[in-house]
N, C-alpha and C positions, 0 to 999 in steps of 0.2 A: 556507462549504466543507462539503461532505458527504463523509465518508470511509466506506468500506464494505468489509467483509471477508466472504467467503462462509463460511457455516457448513458445515464438512466433514462434519458428521453428516447433513446433508441433501443437499449437492451432491457429485457425484463428484469424485475427485481431479483429473481432467483437465478439469473444467468451466472455461470461460473466458467472459468478457464478450464480447458481440457488438458489435464496433466499429461495424459498419454500422447497427445499431439505435440506438446512441448518437448517431451522426452524424445519422440521420433525425430523432430527437427534438429534437436541438439545432437542426437546420435549421428544423424546423416552428415551434419557439418563436421563433426569430429572425425568421421571416416574420411571425408574428402580433404581435410587439412591435417595430415599426419603430424602428431606431436602437439596439436592444439588441445587444451584442456577446457572443457565446458562444464560448469557446475549449475545444476538446476535445484534451487532450494524452495521447498514448499512450506511457507510459513502460515498458510491458511488452513492446512489440513485437507487439501483437496483430495488427497489419496485416501482419506479416511483413517490415517494413522498419526495424526497430529503433525508437528513439524518434522519434515524429512528432507533428505538431500541425496541427489544422484550426481555422480561424476562420470563424464564421458571423455575418454582419451584412447586413441588407437594409433600406435606408432606404425602399424603395418599399412595404414591407408586403405585404399580401395581393395587391396587383396583381402584384408579382413572383412571389408564390406561384402565382397563376393561370397566369402564363406558364411557370413551371417545370413545372407539372403537365400543361400542354397537350401532347398527343402529335402534333399535326398542324399544318399551315400555317393561319394565321388567315384568317377571312372578314371579321372586323371587329377594331378595336382592343379592348383590355381596357376594359370599362365598370366604373365604380365607382358603386355604388348605396348611398347613405347616407341615414339618417334615424333618427328615434326616435319613441317613443310611450309613453303611460302607461297603467297599468291598476291596478285595485284588487284587493287580495288579502287574505284573512283568514288570519292566522297567530297562533299562541300567543305571547303576550308576557308576560314576567315583571313583575308589578306590585311595588309597594313592600313588600308583605307576603310576597313570595316565591311568590305564586300565579300559575299560568299562565292568562291570560285571553285568549280569542279576540278579536283586535283587527283591524279593517280598516285596512290601510296602503296608501299610494300608492307604486307602483313605477314606475321609469323603465326602459325597455328600449331600448338602442341597437342599430341594425342597420347592418352594414357588409358589403357583398357585392361581390366582384370576379368578373366573368364575361366570357367571350368565346366566340364560335362559331368553329369551325374546319372544315376540309374533310373531316374524318373522319366516322365513324359512331358511335363510342363516346361515352358520357357519363362525364366525370370530375368528381365532386362531393365536396368535403370540407366538413364542417361542424364548428363549434366553439361552445362556450359558455364565455365567460371563459377562453379559450385551452385549455379542456378539450375534447379531441376527442370527438365523438359519431359514431362510425363507423356506427351503425345509424340515424342520423337523429333524427327526433322532430318536434315541432310546428313548429319553425322551418324545417325542410326541407320539410314538407308545405305550409306557407304559401308558401314560395319557388316550389315546383313548380306549385302552383295558380295563383299570380299570373303566372308566365311563360306558362303555357298560355293563360290567359284573355286576357292583354294581347296576345299574338301573334295570337290569333284576331281580336280587335277590329281590330288593325292590318291584317290580311289582308283583312278586310271593307272597311275604309275605303280601302285601296289597290286594291280590286276584283281581288285575286289569287285570291279565292274567289268563285265564283258563288253566287247565291241558293240554288240547288238543292244545292250542295255541302255535305257534312257538315263540321263543325268538325274541325280537326286535333286529334290527341290528344296526351297528354303526351310519349309517345315521339318523336313527330314534332318537337315544339318543342324537346326536349332533345337531339336527335341532333347529335353533334359539339360539344356544349357542355362547356366546362371552367369550373368555378365553385368559389369558396370562400365559404361562408356563415358569417358570425360574428355572434353576438349577445352583448351584455353586460347583465347584470342582477344585482341582489342576490338572494341565496338562491334560485337556480334549483332547480326540482323535477325530479328524474330518476326514470326508471322502472328499478327494479332496483338492486342494490348496485354494479354495475360502472360506472354512470353513462355508459352508451353511448347512451341515448335520452333526449332532453329531453322532459319531460312538462308544462311550464308551458303551459296552454291559450292564454293571451293572446298568446304568441309567434307563433302561427300567424296571427292577425289582423293584428298590427302588422307582421310581416315582409311579409305579402301587400300591405298598404297601401303600404309604402315601395317595394317592388319594382315594383308596378303603376305608381305615380306616376313613378318615375325611368326605368323601361324605356319607358313610353309616351312620355316626353319625347325619348328617343333615337329610337324608331321613327317618330315624327312630326316629327322635326327638319327645318327648312328649310335648314340649313347644307349646303353642297354635299358636303363629305366625309362628314359624318354621314348625309346623305340617301342617298348611294350605298351606304354600308355597311349601312344599315338595309334598303335594297332587296335587297342581296345576302343578308342574313340571312333575310328573308321568303321569297325565292325558294328558298333552301335548305330551309326548312321545308316549303314547298309540294311541292318535289321529293321530300322524305322521305315526305310523306303519299301522294303518287301512287305511289311505289315500294311502300309498304306495301299500298295497295289492290290494285295489280297483282299483288303476291306472294300476297295472300290469294285473289284471284280465280283465279290460276293453281293454287294449292294446292287450292282447292275443285273446280276443273275436273279436276285430276289425281285427286282423291279420288273424284269421281263416275265418272270413266273407269275407275279401278281397281275401284270397286264394281260397275260394270255390265259390264265387259269381261274382267276378269282375276281376280276373286275366286272363291271356291268357289261351286259351283252351288247354287241355293236348295234347301232341304230338301224343298220340295213337289214338285220335279221327280221323276217316276218315269222314270228314264233307261233306255235300251236297252243291250244288251251289245255289239252290233256297232259297229265304227268305220268301216265301209265307207260313205262318203258316198253312193254311188250307191244303196244299199239303205235307209239309215236314214230314218225318218219321225218328225216331231214333230207330235203332235196337241195343239192348244190347245183345252182342254175347258172349257166353262162349267158351273160348278156342282159341288158335292161329290157329289151323288147320281149324276150322270152319270160323274164320275171313278171312283167305286167300281165301277160296271158296266164302264167301259172298261178298268180294270185287269185284270179277269177276262177280258174279250173280246180284249184285244190279244195280239199275238205279241211277247213281251218281248225276243226276239232282236234285232229291228230297229225296233220301234215304241216311241217315248217319249211320255210324257203330261205336259203342264204345265197345271194347273188355274188358272183365273182366276175372280175373284168378280164376277159381274154384268158391267155395262157399263164398259169401260175409259174413260179420259179421251179426249175428242175432241181429238186433237192438231192438227187443222187450224186451230183457233182458240185454241190454247194456245202459250205460249212454250216454248223448248227447256228452260229451267230447270224449268218446271212439269211437262214431260214426264218429265224425269229424276227428279223427286221422286216421281212416281206409281209406286207399288209394282208394279202390274201391268205397266206399260210397261217399267219397269226390269228386271223378271224376264224378260220376253220377249227383250229385247235381250241380257241377260246369258246366257241359255240358248243362244241362237243363236250367240253368241260371235264375231261378225264386226264388232262396233262399230256405229256409227250415223252417219247424215248423210254428210258428206264423207269421213269416215275409214272408212266401211263397206268391208270387204274380203271379197268373196263367197268367195274361196278359203279363208277362215278359218271359213266357216259349218260348223257341226257336223252338219247334217242335209241330206239331199238333197231332201226335201220338207217343207213346212210345211202342215198341214191344219187348217182351222178346223172344229171339231166343236161345233155349237150346235143348239138345238132347231129344229124345222121350223115355226116360227111367226114372228109379227111381231117379237117381242123377239129371237129368234135371228137374224133377218135384220139387225136393228139392230146386234147384237153383231158380226156378220160385217163389216158396213160400218165399224164403229169399228176393228176389227182391220186391215182392208184399208187404212184411212186411215193407220194407224201404219206399215204396211209401205211404202205408196206414198210417204210423206213421208220416212221415215228409213232404210228398207232396200229402196229401189226396185230394185236389181239382182236381188233375189230374185224380184220380180214380172216384170221384163223377161226373165229367163231361164226363166220358166215353172215356177218351183219352189214357187209358192204355190197351194193348192187349197182348195176348199170341199167338205166332205163332204156327201152328200145322204142324210140319214136319211129313212125313210118316215114317212108320216102315218097310214096304216091298215094293219091286218093282217086278211086274209080267211082264215078256216079252212075248207078244203074237206073235205067228208064223204067218207071212203073206205069202201068196202064191207068192208075188212078192218080190224079193230080194231087200234089202235096204229100205223097207217100214214097218219095224217092229214097232209095237205100244207098249205102256207100260201102265199098270194100277198100281195105288198106293193105298195101304191100310194102315190104321192108327191104327189097333189093331189086335191081333191074331184072335179074333172072326170075325172081318170083313174079314180077309184073308180067313178063312175057308168058309164063306158064298160066297165070290167072286169066289173061286175055284169051289165050287159046282155049282154056276150059269154058269160058263164057261163050265163046263162039261155037264150041262143040255142042253146048246145051242150048244154043240159040237164045241166049239172054242178051238183051240189048243194053248198051252203055253209051254214054256220051263220049265223043272223040276227044274232048278237051280234058284230058287226064291231068290232074294237078300234081305237080312235083314240088315238094316242099324244099326250099333252099335253106330253111332254118325254122326253129321252133316258133320264132316270132311271127311267121306267116300263118300259123294255125289259129283258128278260133278257139276260144276257151272250151267250148263243148267238145271240139275235136281233140284237143290236148287231153282233156279229162277222159274221154272215151278210150283213146288209144294208149295213153302213156301214164296217167296218174290215178285213174279209178281202179282200185284193187280188184273189182269184179271183171274188168276187161283187159287190163294192161298185161304186158309181158315184161318181166324183170330177169336180168341175168345175174345170178349170184356169183360173186368173185371169191374163189377159194384158193388155198395153197395146198396142193397134194404132195409136193416135194419141195421142202423149204430150200434145200441146197440148190436145186435146179432153178427155183424161182430167183434166188439171190444172183446166180450166174446170169440169168436172163436180164435182170434189171441192170447189172453191171455192164452187160454187153450192149443193151439197147439205150440205156439212159445215162451211162457213165461218161467219164471225161476222156477215155481212150477212144480216139476216132478210128484208128487203123483196124482193130478187130471188128468194129461195126461195119465199116466199108467192105471188108472181106466177107462178112456174113451176108450182107445184102447182095453182093455180086454173085456169091456162090449159091445162094438159096433162091434167087429170083425165079429160076426155071422150075424148081421143084416144090414151091410153096403151094399149099392148098388154099386157093383164093377164098373158099367158103369160110375159112377160119378168120379172115380179116374182119375186124369189127368196124364195118363201114355201112 
């Protein structure tokens, strides 16, 4: 008998014992010690019903405990996994002369586990060492969880419920809907911390894992009809949990990408315009930081926005959707336009009336325009179909005319070497003088802001090439041929068409 009186210098006058806590502790001990009878008598009327008495006795032990804890309908019967193992441990032992001598001793560790899977999703696990609760687990719980996960994976492979290419199920999949009571018994257990909430004996992990693996494997591979059907139900539940987890992760990642690309704040590198009239606004996709600096000065910030890209973007014709979404440049373009991508593209949500590719007038610039057009054709095709995608036409040369009046020099711009030759011949025929130092632009960054505005960005003077699709099937074939992953057809096309190609159609 243990009698207890509260110290009123510590406890408040109205402090009372918690009857439910006493019941829970008595019930737990009765479960852990089968056949033990514990009687809790309330003589103070703490339960509000006067003198009362509760008796706890469970001959089924932790099997009944497991059933009591389970919150859902069962998928299988309660399994009882029992076994033991031995380990050596060095401990201080008092010798005949009263000295503490480190001595290696043989220890026995008994394992007793009750578990069952249910239809629910939560895991209910209680662990004990010598009927001492370990609410924060420890080495025995780690060994149990590791063994269950490994054994279930092996059974799934042997039953071919997991394909060779499938990943193993993880701990959360194997433990979903599981109710379990894990108990171990050993002499002088080692705990972590003063509260004895975590078992620290390292050998417990190995021995518990061995016992659980052996006993659980026997159940999952049993040839008995009832056990076989229950094992199959357990394995199918674990596989379903794994598939649900994977599907949820994929959905979450897709939503995260969609949010990042379509509804998050616009990228800092966007130099946006002030107007929101879609019929007026223009988005220039500019290649290179030097060209961007010039374009910022040359643009009309009222309705012209600038988005810089670094070099050549990903060739999306031979890349997966996932790779496209991961690409920073492609993601920024889709995000800035704001209408989504692929099947979800809604042109009514587009933030700009025109999208204009602004790249150098050379082979690299032509390649960049092709890569950008591939992105739009594949993932934002309505923009092309409605004629809202353009290519700017920057000049290649500037001819400075000599004016008789100082300070009134004029300039002519040409857009190809052939046009330059024809223009010079025409000037000579008309006896118009020009300076011999004809400027050839290597890139947009070499142009002054007023030159870029006059030739390429000012709607009053510029030339734009509208990109359209007159034959969708032919366009698809052209993109597959020129930008796809098949190299042989492209090589054959280049070699067979080199002599017959109309060079004036090349965008250079």
